[in-house]
PQR file with spaces between the fields and no chain letter, atoms N, CA, C, O and H, PARSE charges and radii, in Angstrom:
ATOM       1  N    VAL     1      78.294   76.438   89.638 -0.4000 1.5000
ATOM       2  CA   VAL     1      77.623   77.470   88.875 -0.0000 2.0000
ATOM       3  C    VAL     1      78.486   78.730   88.914  0.5500 1.7000
ATOM       4  O    VAL     1      78.922   79.159   89.982 -0.5500 1.4000
ATOM       5  N    VAL     2      78.725   79.310   87.760 -0.4000 1.5000
ATOM       6  CA   VAL     2      79.459   80.566   87.658 -0.0000 2.0000
ATOM       7  C    VAL     2      78.467   81.650   87.243  0.5500 1.7000
ATOM       8  O    VAL     2      77.851   81.567   86.180 -0.5500 1.4000
ATOM       9  H    VAL     2      78.371   78.961   86.892  0.4000 1.0000
ATOM      10  N    ASP     3      78.323   82.650   88.079 -0.4000 1.5000
ATOM      11  CA   ASP     3      77.390   83.752   87.829 -0.0000 2.0000
ATOM      12  C    ASP     3      78.119   84.850   87.065  0.5500 1.7000
ATOM      13  O    ASP     3      78.955   85.547   87.639 -0.5500 1.4000
ATOM      14  H    ASP     3      78.823   82.717   88.942  0.4000 1.0000
ATOM      15  N    LEU     4      77.819   85.015   85.794 -0.4000 1.5000
ATOM      16  CA   LEU     4      78.461   86.029   84.968 -0.0000 2.0000
ATOM      17  C    LEU     4      77.596   87.279   84.799  0.5500 1.7000
ATOM      18  O    LEU     4      77.930   88.174   84.024 -0.5500 1.4000
ATOM      19  H    LEU     4      77.139   84.448   85.327  0.4000 1.0000
ATOM      20  N    THR     5      76.491   87.330   85.527 -0.4000 1.5000
ATOM      21  CA   THR     5      75.579   88.469   85.439 -0.0000 2.0000
ATOM      22  C    THR     5      75.835   89.427   86.598  0.5500 1.7000
ATOM      23  O    THR     5      75.909   89.009   87.754 -0.5500 1.4000
ATOM      24  H    THR     5      76.219   86.603   86.157  0.4000 1.0000
ATOM      25  N    CYS     6      75.969   90.691   86.286 -0.4000 1.5000
ATOM      26  CA   CYS     6      76.198   91.709   87.321 -0.0000 2.0000
ATOM      27  C    CYS     6      74.951   91.889   88.178  0.5500 1.7000
ATOM      28  O    CYS     6      73.841   91.615   87.719 -0.5500 1.4000
ATOM      29  H    CYS     6      75.909   91.030   85.347  0.4000 1.0000
ATOM      30  N    PRO     7      75.121   92.346   89.416 -0.5600 1.5000
ATOM      31  CA   PRO     7      73.956   92.698   90.232  0.2800 2.0000
ATOM      32  C    PRO     7      73.165   93.828   89.567  0.5500 1.7000
ATOM      33  O    PRO     7      73.708   94.600   88.778 -0.5500 1.4000
ATOM      34  N    VAL     8      71.890   93.909   89.897 -0.4000 1.5000
ATOM      35  CA   VAL     8      71.008   94.940   89.351 -0.0000 2.0000
ATOM      36  C    VAL     8      70.859   96.047   90.396  0.5500 1.7000
ATOM      37  O    VAL     8      70.490   95.780   91.539 -0.5500 1.4000
ATOM      38  H    VAL     8      71.449   93.281   90.539  0.4000 1.0000
ATOM      39  N    ILE     9      71.145   97.286   90.003 -0.4000 1.5000
ATOM      40  CA   ILE     9      70.951   98.446   90.870 -0.0000 2.0000
ATOM      41  C    ILE     9      69.768   99.229   90.320  0.5500 1.7000
ATOM      42  O    ILE     9      69.790   99.684   89.177 -0.5500 1.4000
ATOM      43  H    ILE     9      71.445   97.504   89.074  0.4000 1.0000
ATOM      44  N    ALA    10      68.740   99.383   91.139 -0.4000 1.5000
ATOM      45  CA   ALA    10      67.537  100.113   90.730 -0.0000 2.0000
ATOM      46  C    ALA    10      67.359  101.318   91.652  0.5500 1.7000
ATOM      47  O    ALA    10      67.304  101.178   92.874 -0.5500 1.4000
ATOM      48  H    ALA    10      68.722   99.013   92.068  0.4000 1.0000
ATOM      49  N    TYR    11      67.271  102.492   91.053 -0.4000 1.5000
ATOM      50  CA   TYR    11      67.077  103.724   91.820 -0.0000 2.0000
ATOM      51  C    TYR    11      65.593  104.033   91.913  0.5500 1.7000
ATOM      52  O    TYR    11      64.904  104.053   90.894 -0.5500 1.4000
ATOM      53  H    TYR    11      67.315  102.606   90.060  0.4000 1.0000
ATOM      54  N    TYR    12      65.088  104.274   93.119 -0.4000 1.5000
ATOM      55  CA   TYR    12      63.681  104.607   93.291 -0.0000 2.0000
ATOM      56  C    TYR    12      63.483  106.015   93.826  0.5500 1.7000
ATOM      57  O    TYR    12      62.355  106.504   93.870 -0.5500 1.4000
ATOM      58  H    TYR    12      65.648  104.257   93.948  0.4000 1.0000
ATOM      59  N    GLN    13      64.553  106.669   94.228 -0.4000 1.5000
ATOM      60  CA   GLN    13      64.489  108.088   94.590 -0.0000 2.0000
ATOM      61  C    GLN    13      65.724  108.758   94.024  0.5500 1.7000
ATOM      62  O    GLN    13      66.836  108.549   94.507 -0.5500 1.4000
ATOM      63  H    GLN    13      65.470  106.272   94.192  0.4000 1.0000
ATOM      64  N    ASN    14      65.517  109.567   92.989 -0.4000 1.5000
ATOM      65  CA   ASN    14      66.615  110.258   92.340 -0.0000 2.0000
ATOM      66  C    ASN    14      66.621  111.731   92.719  0.5500 1.7000
ATOM      67  O    ASN    14      65.567  112.306   92.989 -0.5500 1.4000
ATOM      68  H    ASN    14      64.613  109.737   92.596  0.4000 1.0000
ATOM      69  N    PRO    15      67.798  112.345   92.743 -0.5600 1.5000
ATOM      70  CA   PRO    15      67.844  113.776   92.997  0.2800 2.0000
ATOM      71  C    PRO    15      67.182  114.534   91.845  0.5500 1.7000
ATOM      72  O    PRO    15      67.157  114.039   90.718 -0.5500 1.4000
ATOM      73  N    PRO    16      66.653  115.711   92.107 -0.5600 1.5000
ATOM      74  CA   PRO    16      66.063  116.505   91.028  0.2800 2.0000
ATOM      75  C    PRO    16      67.134  116.984   90.054  0.5500 1.7000
ATOM      76  O    PRO    16      68.321  116.978   90.381 -0.5500 1.4000
ATOM      77  N    ALA    17      66.724  117.394   88.876 -0.4000 1.5000
ATOM      78  CA   ALA    17      67.667  117.892   87.876 -0.0000 2.0000
ATOM      79  C    ALA    17      68.470  119.077   88.404  0.5500 1.7000
ATOM      80  O    ALA    17      69.604  119.300   87.980 -0.5500 1.4000
ATOM      81  H    ALA    17      65.759  117.399   88.610  0.4000 1.0000
ATOM      82  N    SER    18      67.893  119.827   89.317 -0.4000 1.5000
ATOM      83  CA   SER    18      68.584  120.987   89.884 -0.0000 2.0000
ATOM      84  C    SER    18      69.622  120.594   90.937  0.5500 1.7000
ATOM      85  O    SER    18      70.230  121.468   91.554 -0.5500 1.4000
ATOM      86  H    SER    18      66.971  119.647   89.661  0.4000 1.0000
ATOM      87  N    ALA    19      69.833  119.304   91.149 -0.4000 1.5000
ATOM      88  CA   ALA    19      70.739  118.827   92.202 -0.0000 2.0000
ATOM      89  C    ALA    19      72.179  119.284   92.001  0.5500 1.7000
ATOM      90  O    ALA    19      72.960  119.309   92.952 -0.5500 1.4000
ATOM      91  H    ALA    19      69.339  118.594   90.647  0.4000 1.0000
ATOM      92  N    LEU    20      72.535  119.645   90.778 -0.4000 1.5000
ATOM      93  CA   LEU    20      73.906  120.088   90.543 -0.0000 2.0000
ATOM      94  C    LEU    20      74.237  121.344   91.337  0.5500 1.7000
ATOM      95  O    LEU    20      75.410  121.639   91.569 -0.5500 1.4000
ATOM      96  H    LEU    20      71.901  119.625   90.005  0.4000 1.0000
ATOM      97  N    SER    21      73.219  122.084   91.755 -0.4000 1.5000
ATOM      98  CA   SER    21      73.472  123.305   92.509 -0.0000 2.0000
ATOM      99  C    SER    21      73.131  123.152   93.993  0.5500 1.7000
ATOM     100  O    SER    21      73.170  124.133   94.736 -0.5500 1.4000
ATOM     101  H    SER    21      72.266  121.844   91.567  0.4000 1.0000
ATOM     102  N    LEU    22      72.800  121.946   94.428 -0.4000 1.5000
ATOM     103  CA   LEU    22      72.437  121.716   95.827 -0.0000 2.0000
ATOM     104  C    LEU    22      73.637  121.185   96.613  0.5500 1.7000
ATOM     105  O    LEU    22      74.539  120.578   96.036 -0.5500 1.4000
ATOM     106  H    LEU    22      72.768  121.149   93.824  0.4000 1.0000
ATOM     107  N    SER    23      73.647  121.412   97.923 -0.4000 1.5000
ATOM     108  CA   SER    23      74.726  120.875   98.750 -0.0000 2.0000
ATOM     109  C    SER    23      74.307  119.583   99.449  0.5500 1.7000
ATOM     110  O    SER    23      75.152  118.877  100.001 -0.5500 1.4000
ATOM     111  H    SER    23      72.914  121.905   98.392  0.4000 1.0000
ATOM     112  N    VAL    24      73.001  119.266   99.430 -0.4000 1.5000
ATOM     113  CA   VAL    24      72.490  118.030  100.037 -0.0000 2.0000
ATOM     114  C    VAL    24      71.496  117.387   99.069  0.5500 1.7000
ATOM     115  O    VAL    24      70.574  118.048   98.591 -0.5500 1.4000
ATOM     116  H    VAL    24      72.315  119.840   98.981  0.4000 1.0000
ATOM     117  N    ILE    25      71.685  116.103   98.784 -0.4000 1.5000
ATOM     118  CA   ILE    25      70.719  115.366   97.972 -0.0000 2.0000
ATOM     119  C    ILE    25      70.429  114.034   98.645  0.5500 1.7000
ATOM     120  O    ILE    25      71.208  113.572   99.479 -0.5500 1.4000
ATOM     121  H    ILE    25      72.433  115.566   99.172  0.4000 1.0000
ATOM     122  N    THR    26      69.306  113.415   98.283 -0.4000 1.5000
ATOM     123  CA   THR    26      68.981  112.077   98.759 -0.0000 2.0000
ATOM     124  C    THR    26      68.854  111.155   97.558  0.5500 1.7000
ATOM     125  O    THR    26      68.437  111.566   96.476 -0.5500 1.4000
ATOM     126  H    THR    26      68.674  113.790   97.606  0.4000 1.0000
ATOM     127  N    LEU    27      69.222  109.904   97.773 -0.4000 1.5000
ATOM     128  CA   LEU    27      69.228  108.911   96.714 -0.0000 2.0000
ATOM     129  C    LEU    27      68.746  107.598   97.307  0.5500 1.7000
ATOM     130  O    LEU    27      69.292  107.127   98.305 -0.5500 1.4000
ATOM     131  H    LEU    27      69.561  109.569   98.652  0.4000 1.0000
ATOM     132  N    GLY    28      67.722  107.002   96.696 -0.4000 1.5000
ATOM     133  CA   GLY    28      67.211  105.713   97.155 -0.0000 2.0000
ATOM     134  C    GLY    28      67.492  104.640   96.116  0.5500 1.7000
ATOM     135  O    GLY    28      67.352  104.888   94.918 -0.5500 1.4000
ATOM     136  H    GLY    28      67.278  107.385   95.885  0.4000 1.0000
ATOM     137  N    PHE    29      67.887  103.448   96.557 -0.4000 1.5000
ATOM     138  CA   PHE    29      68.261  102.402   95.616 -0.0000 2.0000
ATOM     139  C    PHE    29      68.088  101.010   96.224  0.5500 1.7000
ATOM     140  O    PHE    29      68.057  100.847   97.444 -0.5500 1.4000
ATOM     141  H    PHE    29      68.001  103.247   97.530  0.4000 1.0000
ATOM     142  N    THR    30      67.978  100.031   95.360 -0.4000 1.5000
ATOM     143  CA   THR    30      68.027   98.633   95.779 -0.0000 2.0000
ATOM     144  C    THR    30      69.092   97.928   94.940  0.5500 1.7000
ATOM     145  O    THR    30      69.352   98.308   93.799 -0.5500 1.4000
ATOM     146  H    THR    30      68.003  100.164   94.369  0.4000 1.0000
ATOM     147  N    VAL    31      69.698   96.906   95.518 -0.4000 1.5000
ATOM     148  CA   VAL    31      70.700   96.107   94.822 -0.0000 2.0000
ATOM     149  C    VAL    31      70.286   94.652   94.960  0.5500 1.7000
ATOM     150  O    VAL    31      70.008   94.178   96.062 -0.5500 1.4000
ATOM     151  H    VAL    31      69.487   96.597   96.446  0.4000 1.0000
ATOM     152  N    SER    32      70.245   93.945   93.834 -0.4000 1.5000
ATOM     153  CA   SER    32      69.844   92.539   93.890 -0.0000 2.0000
ATOM     154  C    SER    32      70.624   91.716   92.873  0.5500 1.7000
ATOM     155  O    SER    32      71.117   92.239   91.874 -0.5500 1.4000
ATOM     156  H    SER    32      70.470   94.330   92.939  0.4000 1.0000
ATOM     157  N    ASP    33      70.722   90.434   93.144 -0.4000 1.5000
ATOM     158  CA   ASP    33      71.339   89.482   92.227 -0.0000 2.0000
ATOM     159  C    ASP    33      70.577   88.172   92.380  0.5500 1.7000
ATOM     160  O    ASP    33      70.678   87.502   93.408 -0.5500 1.4000
ATOM     161  H    ASP    33      70.322   90.009   93.955  0.4000 1.0000
ATOM     162  N    ALA    34      69.827   87.816   91.366 -0.4000 1.5000
ATOM     163  CA   ALA    34      68.934   86.655   91.424 -0.0000 2.0000
ATOM     164  C    ALA    34      69.669   85.331   91.618  0.5500 1.7000
ATOM     165  O    ALA    34      69.118   84.402   92.208 -0.5500 1.4000
ATOM     166  H    ALA    34      69.745   88.360   90.531  0.4000 1.0000
ATOM     167  N    ILE    35      70.899   85.233   91.131 -0.4000 1.5000
ATOM     168  CA   ILE    35      71.622   83.964   91.209 -0.0000 2.0000
ATOM     169  C    ILE    35      72.503   83.890   92.458  0.5500 1.7000
ATOM     170  O    ILE    35      72.389   82.946   93.241 -0.5500 1.4000
ATOM     171  H    ILE    35      71.347   85.988   90.652  0.4000 1.0000
ATOM     172  N    SER    36      73.364   84.864   92.645 -0.4000 1.5000
ATOM     173  CA   SER    36      74.335   84.823   93.737 -0.0000 2.0000
ATOM     174  C    SER    36      73.881   85.507   95.013  0.5500 1.7000
ATOM     175  O    SER    36      74.402   85.222   96.091 -0.5500 1.4000
ATOM     176  H    SER    36      73.457   85.630   92.009  0.4000 1.0000
ATOM     177  N    GLY    37      72.912   86.407   94.900 -0.4000 1.5000
ATOM     178  CA   GLY    37      72.524   87.202   96.052 -0.0000 2.0000
ATOM     179  C    GLY    37      73.527   88.329   96.267  0.5500 1.7000
ATOM     180  O    GLY    37      74.540   88.406   95.572 -0.5500 1.4000
ATOM     181  H    GLY    37      72.489   86.638   94.024  0.4000 1.0000
ATOM     182  N    VAL    38      73.247   89.194   97.218 -0.4000 1.5000
ATOM     183  CA   VAL    38      74.124   90.327   97.525 -0.0000 2.0000
ATOM     184  C    VAL    38      74.469   90.263   99.009  0.5500 1.7000
ATOM     185  O    VAL    38      73.584   90.335   99.862 -0.5500 1.4000
ATOM     186  H    VAL    38      72.423   89.132   97.782  0.4000 1.0000
ATOM     187  N    LYS    39      75.750   90.129   99.312 -0.4000 1.5000
ATOM     188  CA   LYS    39      76.194   90.024  100.701 -0.0000 2.0000
ATOM     189  C    LYS    39      76.373   91.405  101.333  0.5500 1.7000
ATOM     190  O    LYS    39      75.896   91.640  102.443 -0.5500 1.4000
ATOM     191  H    LYS    39      76.469   90.071   98.619  0.4000 1.0000
ATOM     192  N    THR    40      77.053   92.315  100.641 -0.4000 1.5000
ATOM     193  CA   THR    40      77.292   93.658  101.164 -0.0000 2.0000
ATOM     194  C    THR    40      77.190   94.678  100.039  0.5500 1.7000
ATOM     195  O    THR    40      77.306   94.346   98.859 -0.5500 1.4000
ATOM     196  H    THR    40      77.441   92.123   99.740  0.4000 1.0000
ATOM     197  N    VAL    41      76.969   95.927  100.435 -0.4000 1.5000
ATOM     198  CA   VAL    41      76.912   97.045   99.490 -0.0000 2.0000
ATOM     199  C    VAL    41      77.765   98.165  100.073  0.5500 1.7000
ATOM     200  O    VAL    41      77.722   98.421  101.276 -0.5500 1.4000
ATOM     201  H    VAL    41      76.874   96.196  101.393  0.4000 1.0000
ATOM     202  N    GLU    42      78.534   98.827   99.227 -0.4000 1.5000
ATOM     203  CA   GLU    42      79.312   99.989   99.638 -0.0000 2.0000
ATOM     204  C    GLU    42      78.932  101.173   98.758  0.5500 1.7000
ATOM     205  O    GLU    42      78.674  101.016   97.565 -0.5500 1.4000
ATOM     206  H    GLU    42      78.569   98.619   98.250  0.4000 1.0000
ATOM     207  N    CYS    43      78.901  102.349   99.356 -0.4000 1.5000
ATOM     208  CA   CYS    43      78.669  103.581   98.606 -0.0000 2.0000
ATOM     209  C    CYS    43      79.974  104.359   98.605  0.5500 1.7000
ATOM     210  O    CYS    43      80.674  104.417   99.616 -0.5500 1.4000
ATOM     211  H    CYS    43      79.111  102.476  100.325  0.4000 1.0000
ATOM     212  N    LYS    44      80.300  104.964   97.453 -0.4000 1.5000
ATOM     213  CA   LYS    44      81.563  105.685   97.335 -0.0000 2.0000
ATOM     214  C    LYS    44      81.315  107.027   96.666  0.5500 1.7000
ATOM     215  O    LYS    44      80.683  107.090   95.612 -0.5500 1.4000
ATOM     216  H    LYS    44      79.731  104.917   96.632  0.4000 1.0000
ATOM     217  N    LEU    45      81.809  108.100   97.273 -0.4000 1.5000
ATOM     218  CA   LEU    45      81.699  109.444   96.730 -0.0000 2.0000
ATOM     219  C    LEU    45      83.022  110.159   96.931  0.5500 1.7000
ATOM     220  O    LEU    45      83.503  110.281   98.058 -0.5500 1.4000
ATOM     221  H    LEU    45      82.323  108.049   98.130  0.4000 1.0000
ATOM     222  N    ASP    46      83.604  110.628   95.853 -0.4000 1.5000
ATOM     223  CA   ASP    46      84.893  111.327   95.903 -0.0000 2.0000
ATOM     224  C    ASP    46      85.960  110.499   96.609  0.5500 1.7000
ATOM     225  O    ASP    46      86.767  111.037   97.368 -0.5500 1.4000
ATOM     226  H    ASP    46      83.213  110.529   94.938  0.4000 1.0000
ATOM     227  N    GLY    47      85.966  109.192   96.360 -0.4000 1.5000
ATOM     228  CA   GLY    47      86.983  108.323   96.925 -0.0000 2.0000
ATOM     229  C    GLY    47      86.742  107.867   98.346  0.5500 1.7000
ATOM     230  O    GLY    47      87.527  107.086   98.883 -0.5500 1.4000
ATOM     231  H    GLY    47      85.311  108.755   95.743  0.4000 1.0000
ATOM     232  N    VAL    48      85.669  108.340   98.971 -0.4000 1.5000
ATOM     233  CA   VAL    48      85.362  107.973  100.355 -0.0000 2.0000
ATOM     234  C    VAL    48      84.275  106.894  100.352  0.5500 1.7000
ATOM     235  O    VAL    48      83.178  107.112   99.836 -0.5500 1.4000
ATOM     236  H    VAL    48      85.031  108.975   98.535  0.4000 1.0000
ATOM     237  N    VAL    49      84.584  105.746  100.923 -0.4000 1.5000
ATOM     238  CA   VAL    49      83.650  104.623  100.980 -0.0000 2.0000
ATOM     239  C    VAL    49      82.888  104.666  102.303  0.5500 1.7000
ATOM     240  O    VAL    49      83.489  104.830  103.365 -0.5500 1.4000
ATOM     241  H    VAL    49      85.475  105.569  101.342  0.4000 1.0000
ATOM     242  N    THR    50      81.572  104.520  102.235 -0.4000 1.5000
ATOM     243  CA   THR    50      80.749  104.439  103.438 -0.0000 2.0000
ATOM     244  C    THR    50      79.849  103.221  103.341  0.5500 1.7000
ATOM     245  O    THR    50      79.495  102.776  102.248 -0.5500 1.4000
ATOM     246  H    THR    50      81.084  104.386  101.373  0.4000 1.0000
ATOM     247  N    ALA    51      79.488  102.696  104.482 -0.4000 1.5000
ATOM     248  CA   ALA    51      78.577  101.552  104.510 -0.0000 2.0000
ATOM     249  C    ALA    51      77.187  102.009  104.093  0.5500 1.7000
ATOM     250  O    ALA    51      76.756  103.107  104.446 -0.5500 1.4000
ATOM     251  H    ALA    51      79.775  103.057  105.369  0.4000 1.0000
ATOM     252  N    CYS    52      76.511  101.193  103.365 -0.4000 1.5000
ATOM     253  CA   CYS    52      75.126  101.458  103.006 -0.0000 2.0000
ATOM     254  C    CYS    52      74.472  100.106  102.747  0.5500 1.7000
ATOM     255  O    CYS    52      75.153   99.082  102.691 -0.5500 1.4000
ATOM     256  H    CYS    52      76.862  100.301  103.077  0.4000 1.0000
ATOM     257  N    LYS    53      73.169  100.106  102.591 -0.4000 1.5000
ATOM     258  CA   LYS    53      72.493   98.838  102.352 -0.0000 2.0000
ATOM     259  C    LYS    53      71.389   99.026  101.326  0.5500 1.7000
ATOM     260  O    LYS    53      70.861  100.122  101.139 -0.5500 1.4000
ATOM     261  H    LYS    53      72.617  100.938  102.637  0.4000 1.0000
ATOM     262  N    SER    54      71.065   97.953  100.685 -0.4000 1.5000
ATOM     263  CA   SER    54      70.011   97.966   99.689 -0.0000 2.0000
ATOM     264  C    SER    54      68.694   98.365  100.327  0.5500 1.7000
ATOM     265  O    SER    54      68.338   97.873  101.398 -0.5500 1.4000
ATOM     266  H    SER    54      71.494   97.062  100.837  0.4000 1.0000
ATOM     267  N    GLY    55      67.973   99.258   99.667 -0.4000 1.5000
ATOM     268  CA   GLY    55      66.664   99.673  100.158 -0.0000 2.0000
ATOM     269  C    GLY    55      66.669  100.913  101.014  0.5500 1.7000
ATOM     270  O    GLY    55      65.605  101.417  101.374 -0.5500 1.4000
ATOM     271  H    GLY    55      68.262   99.658   98.797  0.4000 1.0000
ATOM     272  N    GLU    56      67.845  101.419  101.351 -0.4000 1.5000
ATOM     273  CA   GLU    56      67.896  102.615  102.171 -0.0000 2.0000
ATOM     274  C    GLU    56      67.884  103.872  101.301  0.5500 1.7000
ATOM     275  O    GLU    56      68.158  103.819  100.102 -0.5500 1.4000
ATOM     276  H    GLU    56      68.709  101.009  101.059  0.4000 1.0000
ATOM     277  N    ILE    57      67.566  104.988  101.925 -0.4000 1.5000
ATOM     278  CA   ILE    57      67.686  106.279  101.271 -0.0000 2.0000
ATOM     279  C    ILE    57      68.938  106.940  101.836  0.5500 1.7000
ATOM     280  O    ILE    57      69.020  107.212  103.033 -0.5500 1.4000
ATOM     281  H    ILE    57      67.344  105.030  102.899  0.4000 1.0000
ATOM     282  N    LYS    58      69.892  107.189  100.982 -0.4000 1.5000
ATOM     283  CA   LYS    58      71.197  107.734  101.378 -0.0000 2.0000
ATOM     284  C    LYS    58      71.174  109.251  101.200  0.5500 1.7000
ATOM     285  O    LYS    58      70.784  109.751  100.144 -0.5500 1.4000
ATOM     286  H    LYS    58      69.826  106.968  100.009  0.4000 1.0000
ATOM     287  N    THR    59      71.591  109.977  102.229 -0.4000 1.5000
ATOM     288  CA   THR    59      71.696  111.433  102.160 -0.0000 2.0000
ATOM     289  C    THR    59      73.160  111.793  101.952  0.5500 1.7000
ATOM     290  O    THR    59      74.027  111.391  102.728 -0.5500 1.4000
ATOM     291  H    THR    59      71.908  109.571  103.086  0.4000 1.0000
ATOM     292  N    LEU    60      73.423  112.554  100.898 -0.4000 1.5000
ATOM     293  CA   LEU    60      74.772  113.001  100.587 -0.0000 2.0000
ATOM     294  C    LEU    60      74.843  114.500  100.868  0.5500 1.7000
ATOM     295  O    LEU    60      74.042  115.273  100.343 -0.5500 1.4000
ATOM     296  H    LEU    60      72.718  112.881  100.268  0.4000 1.0000
ATOM     297  N    MET    61      75.806  114.906  101.700 -0.4000 1.5000
ATOM     298  CA   MET    61      75.896  116.301  102.130 -0.0000 2.0000
ATOM     299  C    MET    61      77.221  116.926  101.715  0.5500 1.7000
ATOM     300  O    MET    61      78.163  116.235  101.327 -0.5500 1.4000
ATOM     301  H    MET    61      76.457  114.277  102.126  0.4000 1.0000
ATOM     302  N    ASP    62      77.266  118.233  101.808 -0.4000 1.5000
ATOM     303  CA   ASP    62      78.475  119.012  101.514 -0.0000 2.0000
ATOM     304  C    ASP    62      78.984  118.767  100.097  0.5500 1.7000
ATOM     305  O    ASP    62      80.182  118.586   99.876 -0.5500 1.4000
ATOM     306  H    ASP    62      76.501  118.794  102.123  0.4000 1.0000
ATOM     307  N    LEU    63      78.062  118.763   99.147 -0.4000 1.5000
ATOM     308  CA   LEU    63      78.427  118.517   97.759 -0.0000 2.0000
ATOM     309  C    LEU    63      78.858  119.777   97.036  0.5500 1.7000
ATOM     310  O    LEU    63      79.549  119.696   96.020 -0.5500 1.4000
ATOM     311  H    LEU    63      77.090  118.910   99.326  0.4000 1.0000
ATOM     312  N    GLY    64      78.466  120.945   97.537 -0.4000 1.5000
ATOM     313  CA   GLY    64      78.697  122.200   96.820 -0.0000 2.0000
ATOM     314  C    GLY    64      79.991  122.829   97.061  0.5500 1.7000
ATOM     315  O    GLY    64      80.275  123.888   96.501 -0.5500 1.4000
ATOM     316  H    GLY    64      77.905  121.011   98.363  0.4000 1.0000
């Protein structure tokens, strides 16, 4: 079986519209793939990769 469907990323906690002026935001998300499953998830901001997992709420700091 060849899975040609991308994983689904669903956000359940989004930063407010005013987040562009904040230095700390939180983001909640899930990642799923009905056929292949999801083994690992990585989060990347400004070229820096950090470990993260589906279902967690990620806090991003020092954005300003």
